[in-house]
C-alpha positions in Angstrom: 105.6 91.2 77.8 103.7 93.2 75.1 102.9 96.8 75.4 99.2 96.9 74.6 97.7 99.6 72.2 96.4 102.3 74.7 94.6 105.8 74.6 94.5 108.5 77.3 91.9 110.8 77.8 90.2 113.0 80.7 87.3 114.5 82.2 87.2 117.3 85.2 86.9 114.3 87.8 88.4 110.8 86.1 91.6 110.0 84.0 90.1 107.4 81.1 92.5 104.9 80.1 91.6 102.4 77.5 94.0 99.7 76.3 93.2 96.9 73.6 93.9 93.2 75.1 92.4 90.9 73.3 92.5 87.1 73.8 92.6 87.7 77.6 90.9 86.6 81.0 88.7 89.0 82.8 89.8 87.2 86.1 93.4 87.9 85.2 93.6 91.7 85.3 95.5 93.8 87.6 95.5 97.4 88.2 98.4 99.6 90.3 97.4 103.2 90.9 100.1 105.4 93.3 100.3 108.8 92.4 101.7 109.6 89.1 102.0 105.9 88.2 99.7 103.6 86.7 100.6 99.9 86.0 98.3 97.6 84.1 98.8 93.7 83.8 96.7 91.3 81.6 98.8 88.2 80.5 100.6 88.5 78.0 100.1 92.5 78.3 101.8 94.7 80.7 101.8 98.7 80.8 103.3 101.1 82.7 102.3 104.7 82.7 104.1 107.8 84.6 101.5 110.4 84.6 101.9 114.4 84.4 99.5 114.5 87.1 98.3 112.8 90.6 95.6 109.8 90.6 94.0 108.1 93.7 92.5 104.6 94.2 89.8 105.7 96.6 86.9 103.4 95.4 85.8 105.5 93.0 87.6 103.9 90.0 85.4 101.8 87.9 86.5 99.6 84.6 84.9 97.8 82.0 85.6 95.5 79.5 84.4 94.7 75.9 84.7 91.3 74.7 84.1 91.2 71.1 86.4 94.6 71.1 88.9 93.3 73.7 88.8 96.7 75.0 89.4 97.6 78.7 88.6 100.8 79.9 89.3 102.1 83.6 88.1 105.5 85.0 90.8 106.9 87.5 89.8 109.4 90.1 92.3 112.4 90.1 93.5 113.4 93.3 92.5 117.4 92.7 89.3 117.7 90.9 89.2 119.9 88.2 93.0 119.5 87.4 93.9 119.3 83.8 96.6 117.0 82.7 98.8 118.3 79.9 100.5 115.8 77.6 98.1 113.1 77.7 99.0 112.6 73.9 102.7 112.3 74.2 102.9 108.4 74.3 106.2 108.0 74.3 107.0 110.1 77.0 104.2 108.5 79.2 105.7 105.1 78.6 109.0 106.7 80.2 109.8 104.8 83.5 109.6 106.7 87.0 113.0 108.5 87.9 114.2 108.2 83.9 113.3 112.0 83.9 115.8 113.1 86.5 118.3 110.4 86.0 121.7 111.5 85.1 122.9 111.3 81.6 125.8 109.1 80.7 127.8 112.2 80.1 127.8 114.7 83.2 129.3 118.2 83.5 130.6 118.0 87.4 131.9 121.9 87.5 131.2 123.4 90.5 128.7 126.1 89.2 126.6 123.3 87.6 125.5 121.8 90.9 122.5 119.4 91.2 120.5 120.9 88.1 122.8 118.5 86.2 120.9 116.4 83.7 117.5 117.4 85.0 115.6 118.2 82.0 112.7 119.5 83.8 114.9 122.2 85.4 116.5 122.9 82.1 113.1 122.9 80.2 112.0 125.6 82.3 114.6 128.1 81.9 113.9 131.1 79.6 115.8 130.5 76.1 117.8 133.3 74.9 117.4 133.2 71.1 120.5 135.7 70.8 123.4 133.6 69.3 126.4 133.7 71.4 129.6 134.5 69.3 133.1 133.7 69.7 136.4 134.5 68.0 137.1 132.1 65.0 140.0 129.6 65.5 141.0 127.8 62.4 142.0 124.1 63.0 144.2 122.0 60.7 142.9 119.4 58.5 143.8 116.4 61.1 141.8 118.2 63.7 138.9 118.9 61.6 138.8 115.3 59.7 137.5 113.8 63.0 134.7 116.5 63.9 132.3 116.3 61.2 129.1 115.5 62.2 125.4 115.6 61.1 122.2 114.6 62.5 120.1 115.7 65.3 122.0 117.9 67.5 125.2 116.9 65.4 125.5 113.7 67.3 126.4 111.3 64.3 129.3 110.8 62.2 130.4 108.2 60.0 126.9 107.0 58.8 127.3 107.6 55.4 130.5 106.0 55.1 128.9 102.5 55.0 125.8 103.9 52.5 127.7 105.1 49.5 125.2 103.5 47.3 122.1 105.3 48.4 124.2 108.3 49.3 123.2 110.1 46.0 119.4 109.2 46.4 119.2 111.1 49.9 121.4 113.8 50.2 123.4 116.2 47.7 126.5 116.8 49.6 129.3 114.6 48.5 131.4 112.8 51.1 129.6 114.3 54.3 132.3 112.4 56.7 134.9 114.6 55.2 133.4 117.5 54.2 133.5 120.7 56.6 130.2 122.8 57.6 131.5 125.8 55.5 132.5 123.4 52.4 129.2 122.0 52.7 127.6 125.6 52.5 129.6 127.0 49.7 128.6 123.7 47.6 125.0 124.3 48.6 125.1 128.0 47.3 126.7 127.2 44.3 124.1 124.4 43.4 121.2 126.6 44.1 122.7 129.4 41.7 123.4 126.8 39.2 120.0 125.4 39.3 118.1 128.5 39.2 116.1 129.3 36.0 115.2 132.9 35.2 112.8 131.5 32.6 110.9 129.2 35.1 110.7 131.9 37.8 109.5 134.7 35.2 106.8 132.2 33.9 105.2 131.4 37.5 105.8 135.2 38.1 103.6 136.3 35.3 101.2 133.1 34.4 100.2 132.7 38.3 96.6 131.6 37.8 97.5 128.1 39.5 99.7 129.4 42.0 97.1 131.9 43.3 94.6 129.2 43.7 97.5 127.4 46.0 97.9 130.5 47.6 94.2 130.4 49.0 94.5 126.5 50.2 93.8 126.7 54.1 95.7 123.7 55.9 94.5 121.7 58.6 96.6 123.8 61.2 95.3 127.0 60.3 91.8 126.2 62.0 94.1 125.3 65.3 95.4 128.6 66.2 94.6 129.3 69.8 92.7 132.6 70.4 94.9 135.2 72.2 92.3 135.8 75.1 92.8 132.1 76.7 95.9 131.3 75.3 95.0 127.6 75.5 96.2 124.7 73.1 94.0 123.5 70.6 93.0 119.9 70.9 94.6 117.5 68.7 93.6 114.0 67.9 96.0 111.0 66.8 94.9 108.3 64.8 95.8 104.9 65.4 98.4 104.7 63.2 100.2 107.6 64.5 99.8 106.3 68.2 101.1 103.0 67.3 104.1 104.9 66.0 104.6 106.8 69.1 104.8 103.5 71.3 107.3 102.1 68.8 109.9 104.8 69.6 112.2 104.2 72.2 111.9 107.1 74.9 115.0 108.6 75.8 116.9 111.9 77.3 119.2 114.2 75.0 122.1 115.8 76.3 122.3 119.0 74.3 124.0 122.3 75.6 122.5 125.7 74.8 124.1 126.2 71.4 123.2 122.5 70.3 119.6 123.5 71.5 119.5 126.4 69.7 120.6 124.9 66.1 118.0 122.0 67.0 115.4 124.4 67.0 116.5 126.2 64.1 116.8 123.0 62.0 113.3 122.3 63.4 111.7 125.4 61.7 113.8 124.5 58.2 112.2 121.1 58.3 108.4 122.5 59.1 109.1 125.2 56.3 109.4 122.5 54.2 106.5 120.1 55.2 104.4 123.3 54.9 105.4 124.1 51.2 104.9 120.4 50.5 101.5 120.7 52.0 100.1 123.5 50.2 101.5 122.6 46.8 99.8 119.2 47.0 96.6 121.1 48.9 97.3 118.2 51.8 97.1 115.0 49.5 100.7 113.5 49.4 101.9 111.9 46.1 105.2 110.2 44.9 107.0 113.5 44.5 106.3 114.2 48.2 109.5 112.7 50.1 111.8 114.5 47.0 110.1 118.0 48.1 110.4 117.8 51.6 114.1 116.7 51.5 115.2 119.1 48.8 113.7 122.1 50.0 115.0 121.7 53.6 118.8 122.2 53.4 119.1 120.5 57.0 117.8 117.3 55.3 119.2 117.7 51.7 122.7 119.6 52.9 123.1 118.6 56.7 123.2 122.0 57.0 123.8 123.9 60.5 122.3 127.2 61.0 122.8 130.2 63.1 120.0 132.1 63.0 116.5 132.4 61.8 117.4 135.2 58.9 119.9 132.2 57.6 117.1 129.7 57.5 114.6 131.9 55.7 117.3 132.8 53.3 118.3 129.0 52.6 114.4 127.8 52.4 113.4 130.7 49.8 116.5 130.2 47.6 115.6 126.2 47.4 111.9 127.3 46.5 112.8 129.2 43.9 115.3 126.8 42.5 114.0 123.2 42.8 110.1 122.6 43.1 107.5 122.8 40.6 106.0 126.2 41.7 108.7 128.9 42.0 107.3 131.8 43.4 108.2 134.0 46.2 104.6 134.1 47.3 104.7 130.4 48.3 107.8 131.1 50.3 105.7 133.8 52.3 103.0 131.2 52.6 105.0 128.5 54.2 106.3 130.9 56.7 103.1 131.9 57.9 102.0 128.1 57.9 105.2 127.6 60.3 104.3 130.3 62.5 100.7 128.6 62.7 102.1 125.3 63.5 104.6 126.6 66.1 101.6 128.7 68.1 99.5 125.6 68.2 101.7 123.8 70.3 104.2 120.8 70.5 101.3 118.5 69.7 100.7 120.2 66.3 104.6 119.9 65.9 104.4 116.3 66.7 101.9 115.4 64.4 103.5 117.4 61.5 106.6 115.5 62.3 104.8 112.0 62.4 103.5 112.7 58.9 107.0 113.6 57.7 108.1 110.1 59.4 105.5 108.3 57.6 106.6 110.1 54.1 109.9 108.9 54.7 109.2 105.7 56.0 107.4 104.7 52.7 110.2 105.6 50.5 113.4 104.2 50.1 116.1 105.6 50.8 114.9 108.4 52.5 113.7 106.3 55.4 117.7 107.1 56.5 116.5 110.7 57.1 114.2 109.1 59.9 117.0 107.6 61.7 119.2 111.0 61.2 116.6 113.6 62.5 112.8 113.0 62.5 112.9 109.9 65.1 114.8 112.1 67.2 112.4 115.1 66.8 109.4 112.9 67.5 111.0 112.0 70.8 112.5 115.4 71.8 109.5 117.4 71.1 107.3 115.6 73.4 109.3 117.1 76.2 109.6 120.5 75.2 107.3 123.3 76.8 104.8 124.7 74.1 105.5 128.4 75.6 108.8 127.9 73.9 107.4 127.1 70.8 105.4 130.2 71.3 108.7 132.3 71.5 110.2 130.8 68.6 107.1 131.5 66.6 107.0 135.2 67.9 110.8 135.1 66.9 109.9 134.0 63.6 107.3 136.5 63.0 109.8 139.3 63.5 112.3 138.1 60.7 111.3 139.7 57.3 112.8 138.5 54.3 112.8 140.0 50.9 113.7 139.5 47.2 117.0 140.9 47.5 118.0 138.9 50.5 118.0 135.9 48.4 121.0 137.0 45.8 119.6 135.7 43.1 119.1 139.2 41.3 115.1 138.8 41.3 114.3 142.4 41.2 116.9 143.0 38.3 115.3 140.4 36.4 111.9 141.3 36.9 112.4 144.8 35.9 113.9 144.0 32.8 111.2 141.3 31.9 108.6 144.0 32.8 110.2 146.5 30.3 110.6 143.6 27.6 106.8 143.0 27.7 106.1 146.4 27.6 108.1 146.9 24.3 106.2 143.6 22.9 103.0 145.3 23.8 103.6 148.2 22.5 105.4 146.7 19.2 101.9 144.3 18.9 99.5 147.1 19.2 101.4 149.0 16.0 101.4 146.0 14.1 97.7 145.6 14.5 96.6 148.7 13.8 98.9 148.5 10.4 97.3 145.0 9.8 94.0 146.7 9.9 94.5 149.4 7.6 96.4 146.9 4.9 93.5 144.4 5.4 90.8 147.1 4.5 92.8 148.1 1.0 93.2 144.7 0.2 90.1 143.3 0.4 88.8 146.4 -1.9 91.3 145.6 -4.4 90.6 141.8 -4.3 86.7 142.7 -4.7 87.3 145.1 -7.6 89.4 142.3 -9.3 87.2 139.8 -8.9 84.3 141.6 -10.5 86.5 142.7 -13.8 87.5 139.1 -14.0 83.8 137.6 -13.5 82.7 140.4 -16.5 85.6 139.2 -18.6 85.0 135.4 -18.6 81.2 136.4 -19.5 81.8 138.5 -22.3 84.7 136.0 -23.8 82.1 133.1 -23.6 78.7 134.8 -24.8 80.1 137.1 -27.2 77.8 139.7 -25.2 74.9 139.3 -27.0 71.6 138.2 -25.5 70.5 135.4 -28.3 74.1 134.0 -27.9 73.2 133.6 -24.1 70.5 131.3 -24.7 72.6 128.8 -26.6 75.7 128.9 -23.9 75.3 126.5 -21.0 75.2 128.0 -17.8 78.9 129.4 -16.4 79.8 127.5 -13.1 79.6 129.8 -10.1 82.9 129.9 -8.2 84.9 132.4 -5.7 88.1 133.5 -5.6 88.7 131.3 -2.0 87.9 128.3 -3.8 89.6 128.6 -7.1 91.9 131.3 -8.3 90.4 133.4 -11.2 91.8 132.4 -14.5 93.6 135.2 -16.8 91.4 136.0 -19.8 94.4 135.3 -22.0 94.9 131.7 -21.1 91.0 131.1 -20.9 90.8 132.0 -24.8 91.2 128.8 -27.3 91.3 130.2 -31.0 90.2 128.1 -33.9 90.5 129.6 -36.9 87.7 129.8 -39.3 90.0 128.4 -42.1 90.4 125.2 -40.2 88.9 122.2 -41.7 85.5 122.2 -40.0 84.7 118.4 -41.1 87.5 117.1 -39.1 86.6 119.1 -35.9 83.7 116.5 -34.2 86.1 113.2 -35.2 89.0 114.9 -33.7 87.2 116.1 -30.8 85.5 112.8 -30.1 89.3 111.1 -30.0 90.3 113.8 -27.8 87.5 114.0 -25.7 88.4 111.6 -23.0 92.3 112.7 -22.8 91.0 116.2 -21.8 88.3 115.2 -19.5 90.9 113.1 -17.8 93.3 116.1 -17.4 90.6 118.2 -16.0 91.3 120.9 -18.3 88.7 121.1 -20.6 84.6 120.4 -20.7 83.5 119.9 -24.2 80.1 120.9 -24.7 77.3 118.5 -25.6 76.0 120.7 -28.1 78.9 120.1 -30.5 78.2 116.5 -31.0 74.3 116.7 -30.6 73.5 119.7 -32.9 73.9 119.2 -36.7 73.4 122.6 -37.0 76.3 123.8 -35.2 78.7 122.3 -37.7 77.3 123.9 -40.8 77.9 127.4 -38.5 81.5 126.2 -37.8 82.5 127.1 -41.2 81.4 130.4 -41.6 82.3 132.2 -38.4 85.0 131.6 -35.8 84.4 129.3 -32.9 85.9 131.3 -30.0 87.7 134.7 -29.6 88.1 137.1 -26.8 86.2 139.7 -28.4 84.2 137.5 -30.8 80.3 137.4 -31.1 79.9 133.5 -31.5 76.8 132.2 -29.9 77.8 129.0 -29.2 80.3 127.6 -27.0 82.2 124.7 -28.0 84.9 124.6 -25.4 84.4 125.3 -21.7 87.1 126.0 -18.9 86.5 123.9 -15.9 86.7 126.6 -12.9 89.5 124.9 -10.9 90.9 123.3 -13.9 94.4 123.6 -15.1 95.9 125.5 -18.1 94.1 124.3 -21.5 95.7 121.8 -23.7 96.0 123.1 -27.1 95.2 120.0 -29.7 97.3 121.3 -33.0 95.6 120.3 -36.5 98.1 118.0 -37.6 97.8 115.9 -34.2 93.7 115.4 -34.7 94.4 114.4 -38.7 96.9 111.8 -37.8 
């Protein structure tokens, strides 16, 4: 028999059952209705449901079948018109056979005071749960006794799982050899690992440069809009998609034999898992990525270290430490935001919690080897949460709201670190302001000095080139304009080339003719074209100096390139040769 894909809804008078049964004949449909039991048969499909309320078969029922879609829809009258059936979205529990909810478990407490309530989930679930932890005197056990008592998983019901999964152990959890490691040893190892992983630089960077984190803190998750109003106190309507419904149908319905302490620990671990999931949703703004499986299991000590808690305070401290040690955004504001989100999820009822767990199940299912955590925790939580009354989750949310967590509780010396960083930042700020004021004064003075020096050098170059006469300046070629930013001013002493009046003037044009290519290639001198073009210049060379620092020559024979190297002095004996 194949269980068809189905969905349940309701209105004030009818319970509406929709089942997808393609490739069937309408003549082979069979429907059975009796109180809380509904059975539907259409070869090869068979569906048996145990409803949370009573329905009747009185002739008002009606059914339709869409052949193209293969969708069968039947309206079943309610026995009491207007009655609201709770938990119609908990498909796994609806598939349970009649009587399974009151069947005795494999292990039964036969003590006289237990009586007829043994194994009855309904009676147990209606009791008011006391969140106060019962304390017992510690009794030290020998190593032989402890070696066979190391358990983990949902309700601490598993053991020996990692003995056959050593190759994948390191990629899933951080504890080494969990089957032989006691709870106290696991906790101490976790605390040491967190202290070693804490980075003050990363924490302070996120603290002072928090633009991205502030944006994330403004993000509103989908469940923040589902919180019931305190006036009516009703649970919000939460819809599951087809993939989630299919996964619910795949779960095997089962009951869990948990004593009071185990139930308390299961609830605390549930808070720890939802906290990690809330952080991941906020940090990715609701869009899971390849790091999502790592983030969820790394922030939850339940999943990463197989931790078992004894109080909500321990849960918050563990989660806060891990947020500040491992993920990308290590800010205490993210811790507070995750706590608020978890409270909203719990207040929204078991359907909201179930939807979150199904999302975690999907994230782990698509990641290898994180799927092991589904077998250890998430699958059992998805089944168990469908049996829990929402008022218990509301009580857990109220208890979580009353627990406060501060930075000093995390035992990471955050307040001292922030105080020291603030003092250093203030000192650097004062030093920077002082250096800035000194730089401004120095900058003003150096600018004035540079301007004065530049003007003096320009005046010296003009005097050395033109001789200071107005008539001489007409024969001299124009000086190239340049600034000190492009080419450093050339000292006056290096800009003067003296050619003695006693030098042989006749050989100068020929010497310069041969030396011209060499000098120009070196980029050191520019030879005036007037030297070769004007015969009158040759006559004047024998009567006066060619260039002096204070001379009055009206003809410029050698001219210095603005950005050139020092002048190349050509000796007389080299020219004659």
